[in-house]
C-alpha positions as a Markdown table, in Angstrom:
| # | Residue | x | y | z |
|---|---|---|---|---|
| 1 | Unk | -50.4 | -50.4 | -0.2 |
| 2 | Unk | -47.4 | -52.0 | 1.7 |
| 3 | Unk | -46.9 | -54.4 | -1.3 |
| 4 | Unk | -46.6 | -51.4 | -3.7 |
| 5 | Unk | -44.0 | -49.8 | -1.4 |
| 6 | Unk | -42.0 | -53.0 | -1.2 |
| 7 | Unk | -42.0 | -53.3 | -5.1 |
| 8 | Unk | -41.1 | -49.6 | -5.6 |
| 9 | Unk | -38.6 | -48.6 | -2.9 |
| 10 | Unk | -37.9 | -44.9 | -2.5 |
| 11 | Unk | -34.7 | -44.1 | -4.4 |
| 12 | Unk | -31.7 | -42.7 | -2.5 |
| 13 | Unk | -30.4 | -39.2 | -3.0 |
| 14 | Unk | -27.4 | -40.7 | -4.8 |
| 15 | Unk | -29.6 | -42.7 | -7.2 |
| 16 | Unk | -31.7 | -39.6 | -7.9 |
| 17 | Unk | -28.5 | -37.5 | -8.6 |
| 18 | Unk | -27.2 | -40.2 | -10.9 |
| 19 | Unk | -30.5 | -40.3 | -12.8 |
| 20 | Unk | -30.5 | -36.5 | -13.1 |
| 21 | Unk | -27.0 | -36.6 | -14.5 |
| 22 | Unk | -28.0 | -39.3 | -17.1 |
| 23 | Unk | -31.0 | -37.2 | -18.1 |
| 24 | Unk | -28.9 | -34.0 | -18.3 |
| 25 | Unk | -26.5 | -35.8 | -20.6 |
| 26 | Unk | -29.4 | -37.1 | -22.7 |
| 27 | Unk | -30.8 | -33.6 | -23.1 |
| 28 | Unk | -27.4 | -32.3 | -24.2 |
| 29 | Unk | -27.2 | -35.1 | -26.8 |
| 30 | Unk | -30.6 | -34.2 | -28.1 |
| 31 | Unk | -29.7 | -30.5 | -28.2 |
| 32 | Unk | -26.5 | -31.4 | -30.2 |
| 33 | Unk | -28.6 | -33.4 | -32.6 |
| 34 | Unk | -31.0 | -30.6 | -33.1 |
| 35 | Unk | -28.2 | -28.2 | -33.8 |
| 36 | Unk | -26.6 | -30.6 | -36.3 |
| 37 | Unk | -30.0 | -31.0 | -38.1 |
| 38 | Unk | -30.5 | -27.3 | -38.3 |
| 39 | Unk | -26.9 | -26.8 | -39.7 |
| 40 | Unk | -27.6 | -29.5 | -42.3 |
| 41 | Unk | -30.8 | -27.8 | -43.3 |
| 42 | Unk | -29.1 | -24.3 | -43.5 |
| 43 | Unk | -26.4 | -25.7 | -45.7 |
| 44 | Unk | -28.6 | -27.9 | -47.9 |
| 45 | Unk | -28.1 | -25.6 | -50.9 |
| 46 | Unk | -24.4 | -24.9 | -50.4 |
| 47 | Unk | -22.2 | -26.6 | -53.0 |
| 48 | Unk | -20.0 | -29.3 | -51.6 |
| 49 | Unk | -16.2 | -29.0 | -51.7 |
| 50 | Unk | -14.6 | -31.5 | -54.2 |
| 51 | Unk | -12.6 | -34.2 | -52.5 |
| 52 | Unk | -9.4 | -33.3 | -54.3 |
| 53 | Unk | -9.7 | -29.7 | -53.0 |
| 54 | Unk | -10.5 | -30.7 | -49.5 |
| 55 | Unk | -7.6 | -33.2 | -49.5 |
| 56 | Unk | -5.2 | -30.5 | -50.7 |
| 57 | Unk | -6.4 | -28.0 | -48.1 |
| 58 | Unk | -5.9 | -30.6 | -45.3 |
| 59 | Unk | -2.5 | -31.5 | -46.6 |
| 60 | Unk | -3.4 | -35.1 | -47.2 |
| 61 | Unk | -1.6 | -37.2 | -49.7 |
């Protein structure tokens, strides 16, 4: 039992807070990916804008 405690020390509050922050950011990234995927599926049948038209609308040469 003491060997297990020595190999797996109890994390500090700061370490736990950092891990929660990393996990929160990962969840936000996953939510963004899900929203992007849903938008792509919603617009799958929408015709694309031709490059020449998009370039003109954006004021590109």
